C-alpha positions as CSV (number, residue, x, y, z in Angstrom):
1,X,0.0,0.0,0.0
2,X,2.6,2.5,1.0
3,X,4.6,1.8,-2.1
4,X,1.9,2.7,-4.6
5,X,0.6,5.5,-2.4
6,X,4.1,6.9,-2.5
7,X,4.2,6.5,-6.2
8,X,0.9,8.4,-6.5
9,X,2.3,11.2,-4.3
10,X,5.5,11.3,-6.3
11,X,3.5,12.0,-9.5
12,X,1.7,14.9,-8.0
13,X,-1.7,13.0,-8.0
14,X,-4.4,13.5,-5.4
15,X,-4.2,11.6,-2.2
16,X,-5.6,8.0,-2.4
17,X,-9.4,7.8,-2.1
18,X,-11.2,5.1,-0.1
19,X,-12.9,3.9,-3.3
20,X,-9.7,2.5,-4.7
21,X,-7.4,2.4,-1.7
22,X,-8.6,-1.2,-1.0
23,X,-7.4,-2.2,-4.5
24,X,-3.8,-1.3,-3.8
25,X,-1.8,-4.6,-3.7
26,X,-0.4,-5.7,-0.4
27,X,2.3,-7.8,-2.1
28,X,3.7,-8.7,-5.5
29,X,5.7,-11.4,-7.2
30,X,9.0,-10.6,-8.9
31,X,10.3,-12.5,-11.9
32,X,13.5,-10.8,-13.1
33,X,12.6,-7.3,-14.2
34,X,8.8,-8.1,-14.1
35,X,6.6,-7.2,-11.1
36,X,3.3,-9.2,-11.1
37,X,0.5,-7.8,-8.9
38,X,-2.3,-10.1,-7.5
39,X,-5.7,-10.6,-9.0
40,X,-8.3,-8.0,-8.0
41,X,-5.9,-5.1,-7.6
42,X,-5.4,-2.0,-9.6
43,X,-8.8,-2.4,-11.4
44,X,-10.5,0.8,-10.2
45,X,-10.9,3.5,-13.0
46,X,-8.9,5.9,-10.9
47,X,-5.8,4.0,-11.6
48,X,-6.2,4.6,-15.3
49,X,-6.6,8.3,-14.6
50,X,-3.5,8.2,-12.5
51,X,-1.6,6.3,-15.2
52,X,-2.7,8.8,-17.9
53,X,-0.3,11.3,-16.5
54,X,2.5,9.1,-17.9
55,X,4.4,9.3,-14.6
56,X,2.7,6.8,-12.2
57,X,4.0,3.4,-13.7
58,X,7.5,4.7,-14.3
59,X,7.7,5.8,-10.7
60,X,6.5,2.4,-9.5
61,X,9.1,0.7,-11.7
62,X,11.8,2.9,-10.2
63,X,10.7,2.1,-6.6
64,X,10.5,-1.6,-7.3
65,X,13.6,-1.7,-9.5
66,X,11.8,-3.4,-12.3
67,X,11.1,-2.5,-16.0
68,X,7.7,-4.2,-16.5
69,X,4.4,-4.3,-14.5
70,X,1.5,-6.7,-14.9
71,X,-1.6,-7.8,-13.1
72,X,-2.8,-11.4,-12.6
73,X,-6.2,-12.2,-14.0
74,X,-8.4,-15.2,-13.3
75,X,-7.5,-18.1,-15.6
76,X,-9.9,-18.7,-18.5
77,X,-12.5,-21.4,-18.3
78,X,-11.5,-22.9,-21.6
79,X,-10.4,-26.4,-20.6
80,X,-6.7,-25.5,-20.7
81,X,-6.7,-22.9,-18.0
82,X,-5.2,-20.2,-20.2
83,X,-3.8,-17.2,-18.4
84,X,-5.3,-13.8,-19.0
85,X,-2.8,-11.7,-17.0
86,X,-2.6,-8.1,-18.3
87,X,0.5,-6.1,-18.9
88,X,0.3,-2.6,-17.3
89,X,3.6,-1.0,-18.4
90,X,6.9,-1.6,-20.1
91,X,9.8,0.8,-19.9
92,X,11.1,2.2,-23.2
93,X,13.7,-0.1,-24.7
94,X,12.1,-3.4,-23.6
95,X,11.8,-6.0,-26.4
96,X,8.0,-6.1,-27.4
97,X,8.4,-9.7,-28.3
98,X,9.2,-10.7,-24.8
99,X,7.2,-8.1,-22.9
100,X,5.0,-10.7,-21.2
101,X,7.6,-13.4,-20.7
102,X,8.5,-14.3,-17.1
103,X,11.4,-16.4,-15.8
104,X,11.7,-18.2,-12.5
105,X,14.8,-20.1,-11.2
106,X,14.2,-22.8,-8.6
107,X,17.1,-24.9,-7.3
108,X,19.1,-24.1,-10.5
109,X,16.3,-25.0,-12.9
110,X,15.0,-22.2,-15.1
111,X,11.3,-22.0,-16.0
112,X,10.0,-19.4,-18.5
113,X,6.5,-18.8,-19.7
114,X,4.3,-16.2,-21.2
115,X,2.0,-14.7,-18.5
116,X,-0.6,-13.9,-21.2
117,X,-0.9,-17.6,-22.3
118,X,0.2,-19.8,-19.4
119,X,-0.1,-20.1,-15.7
120,X,2.5,-20.7,-13.1
121,X,2.2,-21.5,-9.3
122,X,5.1,-20.7,-7.1
123,X,3.2,-22.3,-4.3
124,X,4.0,-25.8,-5.6
125,X,7.8,-25.2,-5.3
126,X,8.1,-27.4,-2.2
127,X,6.3,-30.3,-3.8
128,X,8.5,-30.0,-6.9
129,X,11.6,-30.1,-4.6
130,X,10.2,-33.1,-2.6
131,X,10.0,-35.4,-5.5
132,X,13.6,-34.9,-6.6
133,X,15.3,-37.1,-3.9
134,X,12.7,-39.8,-4.3
135,X,13.3,-40.1,-8.0
136,X,17.1,-39.6,-7.8
137,X,17.5,-42.5,-5.4
138,X,15.3,-44.8,-7.5
139,X,17.1,-43.8,-10.7
140,X,20.5,-44.3,-9.0
141,X,19.8,-47.9,-7.9
142,X,18.3,-48.7,-11.3
143,X,14.8,-49.5,-10.0
144,X,13.1,-46.7,-12.0
145,X,13.8,-45.4,-15.5
146,X,10.6,-43.7,-16.8
147,X,8.1,-41.2,-15.4
148,X,4.9,-40.1,-17.1
149,X,3.7,-36.5,-16.4
150,X,0.0,-36.4,-17.4
151,X,-0.3,-32.6,-16.9
152,X,3.1,-31.3,-17.8
153,X,2.3,-27.7,-18.6
154,X,5.5,-25.7,-19.1
155,X,7.4,-28.3,-17.2
156,X,6.6,-27.5,-13.6
157,X,7.6,-31.1,-12.5
158,X,9.2,-32.5,-15.6
159,X,12.1,-30.1,-15.7
160,X,13.3,-30.4,-12.1
161,X,13.2,-34.2,-12.4
162,X,15.2,-34.2,-15.6
163,X,17.7,-31.6,-14.5
164,X,18.3,-32.8,-11.0
165,X,18.0,-36.6,-11.2
166,X,19.4,-39.4,-13.4
167,X,16.0,-40.6,-14.5
168,X,16.3,-41.9,-18.1
169,X,13.1,-40.5,-19.5
170,X,10.1,-38.4,-18.7
171,X,7.1,-38.6,-21.0
172,X,5.4,-35.2,-20.8
173,X,1.8,-34.8,-21.8
174,X,-0.5,-31.8,-22.1
175,X,-3.2,-30.7,-24.4
176,X,-2.4,-26.9,-24.3
177,X,-0.1,-26.2,-27.3
178,X,1.0,-22.9,-25.8
179,X,2.3,-24.6,-22.6
180,X,4.1,-27.3,-24.7
181,X,5.8,-24.6,-26.7
182,X,7.3,-23.2,-23.5
183,X,8.1,-26.7,-22.3
184,X,10.2,-27.4,-25.3
185,X,11.9,-24.0,-24.9
186,X,12.6,-24.7,-21.3
187,X,14.2,-28.0,-22.2
188,X,16.6,-26.2,-24.5
189,X,17.3,-23.5,-21.9
190,X,18.2,-26.1,-19.3
191,X,20.3,-28.1,-21.9
192,X,18.2,-31.3,-21.5
193,X,18.4,-33.5,-24.6
194,X,15.3,-34.5,-26.5
195,X,16.1,-38.2,-26.0
196,X,15.3,-37.8,-22.2
197,X,11.9,-36.1,-22.7
198,X,9.2,-37.3,-25.0
199,X,6.6,-34.6,-25.5
200,X,3.0,-35.6,-26.4
201,X,0.2,-33.2,-27.1
202,X,-3.4,-34.3,-26.6
203,X,-5.8,-35.7,-24.1
204,X,-3.8,-37.8,-21.7
205,X,-6.6,-40.4,-21.6
206,X,-6.1,-41.0,-25.3
207,X,-2.3,-40.5,-25.8
208,X,-0.7,-41.7,-22.6
209,X,1.5,-44.8,-23.2
210,X,0.6,-48.0,-21.5
211,X,2.9,-50.2,-19.4
212,X,6.0,-47.9,-19.3
213,X,5.9,-45.8,-16.1
214,X,7.5,-46.4,-12.8
215,X,5.8,-43.2,-11.6
216,X,2.9,-41.2,-12.9
217,X,2.4,-37.5,-11.9
218,X,-1.2,-36.2,-11.8
219,X,-0.5,-32.5,-11.0
220,X,-3.9,-31.0,-11.7
221,X,-6.1,-29.3,-9.2
222,X,-8.9,-29.0,-8.1
223,X,-9.1,-32.7,-9.3
224,X,-7.2,-35.1,-11.5
225,X,-9.8,-37.8,-11.1
226,X,-10.8,-38.0,-14.8
227,X,-7.3,-39.2,-15.6
228,X,-7.0,-41.9,-12.9
229,X,-7.8,-44.8,-15.3
230,X,-5.1,-43.5,-17.8
231,X,-2.6,-43.2,-14.9
232,X,-3.2,-46.8,-13.9
233,X,-2.7,-48.0,-17.5
234,X,0.6,-46.2,-17.6
235,X,2.2,-48.3,-14.9
236,X,4.6,-51.1,-15.7
237,X,3.5,-54.7,-15.2
238,X,5.6,-54.7,-11.9
239,X,3.6,-51.6,-10.7
240,X,4.8,-48.3,-9.4
241,X,3.7,-45.0,-7.9
242,X,1.0,-42.4,-8.6
243,X,1.4,-38.9,-7.2
244,X,-2.2,-37.7,-7.2
245,X,-3.0,-34.0,-6.6
246,X,-6.5,-33.2,-5.2
247,X,-8.2,-30.4,-3.3
248,X,-10.0,-31.4,-0.1
249,X,-12.5,-29.5,1.9
250,X,-11.1,-29.2,5.4
251,X,-13.7,-27.6,7.7
252,X,-12.1,-25.8,10.7
253,X,-14.9,-26.8,13.0
254,X,-14.3,-30.5,12.6
255,X,-11.3,-30.9,15.0
256,X,-9.3,-27.7,14.6
257,X,-6.5,-29.8,13.2
258,X,-5.7,-27.3,10.5
259,X,-5.3,-24.4,12.8
260,X,-1.5,-25.1,13.1
261,X,-0.9,-23.5,9.7
262,X,-0.7,-19.7,9.6
263,X,-2.6,-19.5,6.3
264,X,-5.5,-21.9,7.1
265,X,-7.8,-19.1,6.1
266,X,-6.7,-19.5,2.5
267,X,-4.3,-16.6,2.4
268,X,-1.5,-18.6,0.9
269,X,1.1,-16.0,0.2
270,X,3.3,-18.3,-1.9
271,X,0.6,-19.2,-4.4
272,X,0.4,-17.6,-7.8
273,X,-2.7,-19.6,-8.9
274,X,-4.8,-17.0,-10.6
275,X,-8.0,-19.0,-10.2
276,X,-8.0,-19.0,-6.4
277,X,-10.2,-16.4,-4.7
278,X,-12.3,-16.5,-1.5
279,X,-15.2,-14.8,-3.2
280,X,-15.5,-17.0,-6.3
281,X,-13.8,-20.3,-5.5
282,X,-14.8,-22.8,-2.8
283,X,-15.3,-26.5,-2.2
284,X,-18.0,-27.5,0.0
285,X,-18.6,-31.2,0.7
286,X,-21.6,-33.2,1.8
287,X,-22.3,-36.8,2.5
288,X,-24.3,-37.5,-0.7
289,X,-21.6,-39.2,-2.8
290,X,-18.0,-40.3,-3.3
291,X,-15.3,-37.8,-2.1
292,X,-17.7,-36.1,0.3
293,X,-20.1,-35.0,-2.4
294,X,-17.6,-32.8,-4.2
295,X,-18.7,-31.7,-7.7
296,X,-15.9,-32.7,-10.0
297,X,-15.0,-30.9,-13.2
298,X,-11.9,-30.7,-15.3
299,X,-11.6,-27.0,-14.8
300,X,-12.7,-25.8,-11.4
301,X,-14.8,-26.3,-8.3
302,X,-17.4,-23.6,-7.8
303,X,-19.5,-22.6,-4.9
304,X,-22.9,-23.7,-6.1
305,X,-23.9,-26.7,-8.2
306,X,-25.5,-24.6,-10.9
307,X,-22.2,-22.8,-11.6
308,X,-20.4,-26.1,-11.5
309,X,-22.8,-27.7,-14.0
310,X,-22.6,-24.7,-16.3
311,X,-18.8,-24.7,-16.3
312,X,-18.7,-28.4,-16.9
313,X,-21.1,-28.1,-19.8
314,X,-18.9,-25.4,-21.3
315,X,-15.9,-27.7,-20.9
316,X,-17.6,-30.7,-22.5
317,X,-18.5,-28.5,-25.5
318,X,-15.0,-27.2,-25.9
319,X,-12.6,-28.6,-28.5
320,X,-10.5,-30.0,-25.6
321,X,-13.3,-32.2,-24.2
322,X,-13.0,-36.0,-24.1
323,X,-15.4,-38.2,-26.0
324,X,-17.0,-39.4,-22.8
325,X,-16.7,-39.0,-19.1
326,X,-15.9,-41.7,-16.6
327,X,-18.7,-43.9,-15.4
328,X,-19.8,-43.5,-11.7
329,X,-18.4,-46.0,-9.2
330,X,-20.1,-49.4,-9.3
331,X,-22.7,-50.0,-6.7
332,X,-20.7,-52.9,-5.4
333,X,-17.8,-50.7,-4.8
334,X,-19.9,-48.2,-3.0
335,X,-21.1,-50.9,-0.6
336,X,-17.5,-51.6,0.4
337,X,-16.1,-50.2,3.7
338,X,-14.3,-47.0,2.5
339,X,-11.9,-47.2,5.5
340,X,-10.9,-50.8,5.2
341,X,-7.8,-50.2,3.2
342,X,-6.8,-47.1,5.2
343,X,-7.3,-49.1,8.4
344,X,-5.0,-51.8,7.1
345,X,-2.2,-49.5,5.9
346,X,-2.7,-46.0,7.3
347,X,-0.9,-43.3,5.3
348,X,1.9,-41.2,6.7
349,X,1.0,-37.5,6.7
350,X,3.3,-34.5,6.4
351,X,1.2,-32.7,9.0
352,X,1.2,-33.8,12.6
353,X,-2.6,-33.8,12.8
354,X,-4.1,-34.8,9.5
355,X,-7.7,-33.7,9.0
356,X,-10.2,-36.5,9.0
357,X,-11.4,-35.5,5.6
358,X,-7.9,-36.1,4.2
359,X,-7.9,-39.6,5.6
360,X,-11.4,-40.2,4.2
361,X,-10.3,-39.0,0.8
362,X,-7.3,-41.3,0.9
363,X,-9.5,-44.3,1.6
364,X,-12.0,-43.4,-1.2
365,X,-9.1,-42.8,-3.6
366,X,-7.6,-46.2,-2.9
367,X,-11.0,-47.9,-3.3
368,X,-11.6,-46.2,-6.7
369,X,-8.1,-46.8,-8.0
370,X,-8.4,-50.5,-7.3
371,X,-11.3,-50.5,-9.8
372,X,-8.9,-49.5,-12.6
373,X,-6.1,-51.9,-11.7
374,X,-5.8,-55.6,-12.8
375,X,-7.4,-58.1,-10.6
376,X,-5.4,-58.9,-7.5
377,X,-3.4,-55.7,-7.4
378,X,-2.9,-53.9,-4.1
379,X,-3.3,-50.1,-3.9
380,X,-1.9,-48.3,-0.9
381,X,-1.9,-44.6,-0.1
382,X,1.5,-44.4,1.6
383,X,1.6,-40.6,2.2
384,X,-0.5,-37.5,2.3
385,X,1.5,-34.4,1.5
386,X,0.1,-31.0,2.3
387,X,1.1,-28.5,-0.4
388,X,-0.8,-25.3,0.4
389,X,-4.2,-23.8,1.2
390,X,-5.9,-23.4,-2.2
391,X,-8.8,-21.4,-0.8
392,X,-10.2,-20.9,2.7
393,X,-10.2,-24.3,4.4
394,X,-9.6,-26.1,1.1
395,X,-6.3,-28.0,1.2
396,X,-4.2,-28.8,-1.9
397,X,-2.9,-32.3,-1.2
398,X,-0.7,-34.8,-2.9
399,X,-1.4,-38.5,-2.3
400,X,1.5,-40.9,-2.9
401,X,-0.1,-44.1,-4.0
402,X,1.7,-47.4,-4.4
403,X,0.2,-49.9,-6.8
404,X,1.6,-53.4,-7.0
405,X,0.6,-56.9,-8.1
406,X,-0.3,-59.1,-5.2
407,X,2.7,-61.2,-4.0
């Protein structure tokens, strides 16, 4: 607040007014010489009037020591979650061709993307880092050689695994051509040979290879459930691991077990996910179906069922939609005790007090994944990893699921 208020004062503009004072950003993300302000800020018409003087944005750039300014916008509901971030200002001399290009370096791995086309979540950095030693150890002892990333994007998980481990090959799949263009560029920028990364464009349920993977990454939130059957088919005959990302409603009033996190109210300061807002995004479960009654779409969870149905209909009519959706769970499966597997092999959790809803989702997940495995296979949720608060009391979790033939 003080930063932009000082900029307004430096330009000789009137003192900030209450009507737009609330839209001053409390924070920003910096990527090289680009400052990216949060969604819902700097929208008031007064900012356009202030900028018309030609002095506001140059002053802000000088204070932040950057050359470009942009604002995050909610991702498009187009099936590929295209970014709609808006460029506010570029200093004279900036290359117009790269005005909207951002670069982030994590643990020596460089990730670049176009903020106007693709999204990026810094809030997943810890999860990207967590997978590296797991894969490095398995690749070093020769027990694993191939990973399939079903939602590769610009290479959020693919690139760190290739750059920092000795894994022989990652098969990276996405149906967003803009994201894959940046993935290929990022492979070149990090000097990763094409022989180690096979890039496939299309619906992962149609193009994912069968029987090759030691691990399968399902890095899509709010839910990757529609691709679970494809993930199961990807595993080698000897089995392997699924890393399943899901959002889980975690009501505070249940046990208070999520109060030990400072951002349990959803104010995850590390997340750059442009689709997450308290006003428009929420997951509310009930007891009327699998996964606590969560309405599942391939794009987003919405507060009410009407909005969810409308968004899902739009997705199914888009050119990215699959030919058919997954069938509902069989009645016989629904009659099973959902906690039987969890009671037999309780998962380890990264949090000292896992929310009961997280354990319930793990049990439901194991039950449904068994439906898509060959007869006699065992499915075990070995770990529940907390990633971040996606929205107020909605946890972004990763479930490490081991799938092996019996015996």
